[in-house]
C-alpha positions in Angstrom: 26.3 -3.9 14.5 22.7 -2.7 13.9 20.9 -4.1 10.9 20.7 -1.9 7.8 17.6 -1.0 5.9 18.9 -3.1 2.9 19.4 -6.2 5.1 16.0 -5.7 6.8 14.3 -5.3 3.4 16.0 -8.4 2.0 15.0 -10.5 5.1 11.4 -9.2 5.2 11.0 -9.9 1.4 12.2 -13.4 1.8 9.7 -14.1 4.6 6.9 -12.5 2.5 7.7 -14.5 -0.6 7.8 -17.7 1.3 4.5 -17.0 3.0 2.9 -16.1 -0.3 3.8 -19.5 -1.7 2.1 -21.1 1.3 -1.1 -19.1 0.7 -2.1 -19.6 -3.0 -5.7 -18.8 -2.3 -4.7 -15.5 -0.7 -6.8 -16.1 2.4 -4.6 -13.9 4.4 -5.3 -11.0 2.0 -9.0 -11.6 2.4 -8.8 -11.5 6.2 -7.0 -8.1 6.0 -9.6 -6.7 3.5 -12.4 -7.6 5.9 -10.6 -5.7 8.7 -10.2 -2.8 6.3 -13.9 -2.7 5.6 -14.6 -1.3 9.0 -12.4 1.6 8.2 -13.9 2.2 4.8 -17.4 2.4 6.1 -20.6 2.4 4.1 -20.6 5.8 2.4 -18.6 6.7 -0.6 -14.9 7.7 -0.1 -11.9 8.2 -2.3 -9.5 5.4 -1.4 -5.9 5.3 -2.6 -4.7 1.7 -2.9 -2.0 -0.1 -5.0 -1.8 -3.0 -7.4 0.0 -5.8 -5.5 3.2 -7.6 -6.3 2.8 -11.4 -5.8 3.9 -11.2 -2.2 1.9 -8.2 -1.2 -1.6 -7.9 0.2 -4.1 -8.1 -2.7 -6.4 -5.1 -2.5 -7.8 -5.4 -6.0 -11.0 -7.3 -4.9 -12.0 -4.2 -2.9 -13.3 -2.7 -6.2 -16.0 -5.4 -6.5 -16.4 -6.1 -2.7 -17.0 -2.4 -1.9 -18.0 -0.7 -5.2 -19.4 2.4 -3.5 -15.9 3.8 -3.2 -13.8 5.6 -5.7 -10.4 3.8 -6.0 -7.3 5.6 -7.1 -3.9 3.9 -7.9 -0.4 5.4 -8.0 1.5 6.2 -11.1 5.3 6.8 -10.6 6.5 10.0 -12.2 10.0 11.4 -12.8 11.7 12.8 -9.7 10.3 10.0 -7.5 6.9 11.6 -7.4 3.5 9.9 -7.3 0.3 10.8 -9.1 -2.9 9.0 -8.3 -5.5 8.1 -11.0 -9.1 6.8 -10.8 -9.4 3.1 -11.8 -12.8 1.6 -12.5 -11.6 -1.8 -13.7 -8.2 -3.2 -13.0 -8.4 -5.4 -16.2 -9.1 -2.4 -18.4 -7.4 0.5 -16.5 -4.1 -1.0 -15.2 -1.2 -1.8 -17.5 2.3 -3.2 -16.8 4.6 -0.4 -15.7 8.1 -0.1 -14.3 9.4 -3.5 -13.0 6.1 -4.9 -14.4 4.1 -3.4 -11.5 0.6 -2.6 -12.7 -0.1 1.2 -13.0 -2.9 3.3 -14.3 -3.2 3.7 -18.1 -3.0 7.1 -19.8 -6.8 7.2 -20.2 -7.5 7.3 -16.5 -8.4 10.5 -14.7 -5.9 12.2 -12.4 -7.1 12.7 -8.8 -5.5 15.5 -6.7 -4.0 14.4 -3.4 -6.4 16.6 -1.4 -9.4 14.6 -2.6 -8.1 11.3 -1.1 -10.0 10.3 2.0 -8.1 7.1 2.9 -4.5 6.5 1.8 -3.3 2.9 2.1 0.5 2.8 2.1 2.5 -0.2 0.9 5.6 -1.4 2.7 8.0 -4.2 3.2 8.2 -4.0 7.0 6.5 -2.1 9.8 6.9 -1.7 13.6 3.8 -1.6 15.7 4.6 2.0 16.6 4.3 3.0 12.9 7.8 3.0 11.5 7.7 1.9 7.8 10.3 0.4 5.6 9.3 0.8 1.9 11.1 -0.4 -1.2 13.7 2.4 -1.0 12.4 5.1 -3.5 10.8 7.5 -1.0 7.8 8.0 -3.2 5.2 7.8 -0.4 7.4 9.8 2.0 7.1 12.6 -0.5 3.4 12.1 -1.3 1.8 11.7 2.2 2.3 15.3 3.2 0.3 16.4 0.2 -2.8 14.4 1.3 -4.1 17.0 3.6 -7.3 15.3 4.6 -6.5 11.6 4.2 -6.6 9.0 6.9 -3.2 7.3 6.4 -2.8 3.7 7.2 -1.1 0.4 6.2 -2.0 -3.2 6.2 0.6 -5.8 7.1 1.0 -9.5 7.3 2.6 -10.9 10.5 5.9 -11.5 8.5 6.2 -7.8 8.0 6.2 -6.8 11.6 9.6 -6.2 13.1 10.9 -4.8 16.4 12.8 -1.9 14.9 13.5 -0.1 11.7 16.4 2.2 11.2 14.9 5.7 10.7 16.2 8.7 8.8 14.8 12.2 9.2 12.8 12.1 6.0 11.0 8.8 7.0 7.4 9.2 7.8 5.5 7.2 10.4 2.2 5.5 9.5 -0.4 6.4 12.2 -2.5 3.3 11.8 -1.6 -0.3 11.1 -4.0 -3.1 10.4 -2.6 -6.6 11.0 -4.3 -10.0 11.4 -4.1 -9.6 15.1 -5.4 -6.0 15.5 
């Protein structure tokens, strides 16, 4: 019997959480951020990132490492919709949201999806061919088509790479995946 999305999600999260405990200095995140720097380039771009959960790739240091870019973060809205907002300082502009995930505060500025140059999509598991398993809400599957000019990509630890992900018609593929070995 093939593995379900729920089983695959549970297994991948267990691997991620175990790996996060073994990497308290977050050296693996730093390696992936350096690889991402080549994609970001030197000139200013609007980059959509996310505040990490403890087991996810930490992208927050990008704000100080590459300050020439405008960073926008997701805010979950009713109807499983995303809205991205400009964040200048994570300490000042991000507040605990649903499930204690940091999200942009009310004073931050809304950024339309068509202004996003690079959209970094989170996920629990990925295949090398671009299949993505998220957390199950479908937020990014709804949002990605609205980003008409964005270069869509994801970063993944080795523990997130799997041979196959059960796909449904609404699931979108991620055209570019950055891993420690790419």
